[in-house]
C-alpha positions in Angstrom: 0.0 0.0 0.0 1.3 3.5 -0.9 2.3 5.8 1.9 -0.3 8.5 0.9 -3.1 6.0 0.9 -2.1 4.7 4.3 -2.1 8.2 5.8 -5.5 8.9 4.2 -7.0 5.8 5.7 -5.6 6.6 9.1 -7.0 10.1 9.0 -10.4 8.9 7.8 -10.5 6.3 10.5 -9.6 8.8 13.2 -12.3 11.2 11.9 -15.0 8.5 12.0 -13.9 7.5 15.5 -14.0 11.1 16.6 -17.5 11.5 15.2 -18.8 8.4 17.0 -17.1 9.4 20.3 -18.7 12.9 20.1 -22.1 11.4 19.5 -21.6 9.1 22.4 -20.6 12.0 24.7 -23.7 14.1 23.5 -21.6 16.7 21.8 -23.7 16.8 18.7 -22.6 20.2 17.3 -19.0 19.1 17.2 -19.9 15.8 15.7 -22.0 17.4 13.0 -19.1 19.9 12.3 -16.8 16.9 11.8 -19.3 15.4 9.4 -19.5 18.7 7.5 -15.7 18.8 7.2 -15.7 15.2 6.0 -18.3 16.0 3.3 -16.3 19.1 2.2 -13.2 16.9 1.9 -15.0 14.3 -0.2 -16.6 17.0 -2.4 -13.2 18.6 -3.0 -11.7 15.3 -3.8 -14.4 14.6 -6.3 -14.0 18.0 -7.9 -10.3 17.4 -8.3 -10.9 14.0 -9.8 -13.4 15.5 -12.3 -11.1 18.3 -13.2 -8.2 15.9 -13.8 -10.4 13.8 -16.0 -11.6 16.8 -18.0 -8.0 17.9 -18.6 -7.0 14.5 -19.8 -10.0 14.3 -22.1 -9.0 17.7 -23.6 -5.4 16.7 -24.0 -6.4 13.4 -25.7 -8.8 15.2 -28.0 -6.1 17.8 -28.9 -3.5 15.1 -29.5 -5.8 13.1 -31.7 -6.7 16.1 -33.9 -3.0 17.0 -34.2 -2.0 13.5 -35.2 -4.9 13.4 -37.7 -3.6 16.6 -39.3 -0.1 15.2 -39.7 -1.5 12.0 -41.2 -3.5 14.0 -43.7 -0.5 16.0 -44.7 1.6 12.8 -45.1 -1.1 11.1 -47.1 -1.5 14.0 -49.6 2.2 14.8 -50.0 3.2 11.2 -51.0 
C-alpha cells in the first residue's frame, strides 16, 4: 500500500472514531461539524478527480486532432 493511501485511511478512521465518540458524549454540534468537514473533503476530492479527467480528455482530443492533421499532410504529400 502506498504511503499516501495509508495516511489517508488513518485520518479517515480517526475522523470517524471522533464522530462516534462525540455522538456518544452528547456533543452533537462538534460531531456534525466533523461530518461537515468530511463532506467538504470528499466534495473537494471529487471536484479534483473530475477536473483531472476533463484535462486528460481535452489533451487526448487535442493530440488526436494533431495526429490526424499530420496523417492527412503525409497522405497528400506522398
